[in-house]
C-alpha positions in Angstrom: 13.7 -7.1 -17.5 12.5 -10.4 -19.8 8.5 -9.8 -19.0 6.3 -13.4 -19.3 2.9 -13.7 -19.3 1.2 -16.1 -16.8 -0.4 -19.2 -17.9 -3.1 -19.0 -16.2 -4.2 -15.5 -17.1 -7.3 -15.6 -19.1 -9.9 -13.5 -20.4 -12.0 -13.3 -23.6 -10.1 -10.2 -24.3 -7.0 -10.8 -22.8 -8.0 -8.6 -20.0 -7.1 -10.2 -16.6 -3.3 -10.8 -17.4 -0.6 -10.7 -15.2 3.1 -10.9 -16.3 6.1 -11.5 -14.3 9.9 -11.1 -14.5 13.0 -12.7 -12.4 16.0 -11.3 -11.2 18.6 -13.1 -9.0 17.1 -12.2 -5.8 13.5 -11.2 -6.6 10.2 -11.7 -8.6 8.2 -8.7 -10.1 4.8 -8.3 -11.1 2.9 -6.2 -13.3 -0.4 -5.8 -15.4 0.1 -6.2 -18.7 -3.0 -4.0 -19.4 -0.5 -1.0 -18.0 2.8 -1.9 -18.1 4.3 1.0 -17.5 2.3 1.6 -14.1 3.7 0.7 -10.9 5.2 -3.1 -10.2 5.5 -5.3 -7.1 8.9 -6.7 -6.4 8.8 -9.4 -4.1 11.9 -11.7 -2.6 12.5 -15.0 -4.5 11.6 -17.4 -1.6 8.7 -15.3 -0.2 7.2 -15.7 -3.5 8.2 -19.2 -4.0 6.4 -19.7 -0.6 3.2 -17.9 -1.7 3.0 -19.9 -4.9 2.9 -23.0 -2.6 0.7 -22.0 -0.6 -1.7 -21.2 -3.3 -1.3 -24.6 -4.6 -1.9 -26.3 -1.2 -5.1 -24.4 -0.5 -6.7 -23.2 -4.0 -9.7 -21.5 -3.5 -12.8 -22.6 -5.4 -14.2 -20.9 -8.4 -11.5 -18.5 -8.7 
């Protein structure tokens, strides 16, 4: 898989980073601090709906 770090990940020491990898049908998500631990795999349409929902209803201060 070709992992890439989220452009929204931040932290003084880079300790709050999320990485994603795309396949034809799913989006995989992992914690870049622990790349060998479990990953979360979500169907691409569901991930897209999630991201669009976050864009429409951002949480202040997060």
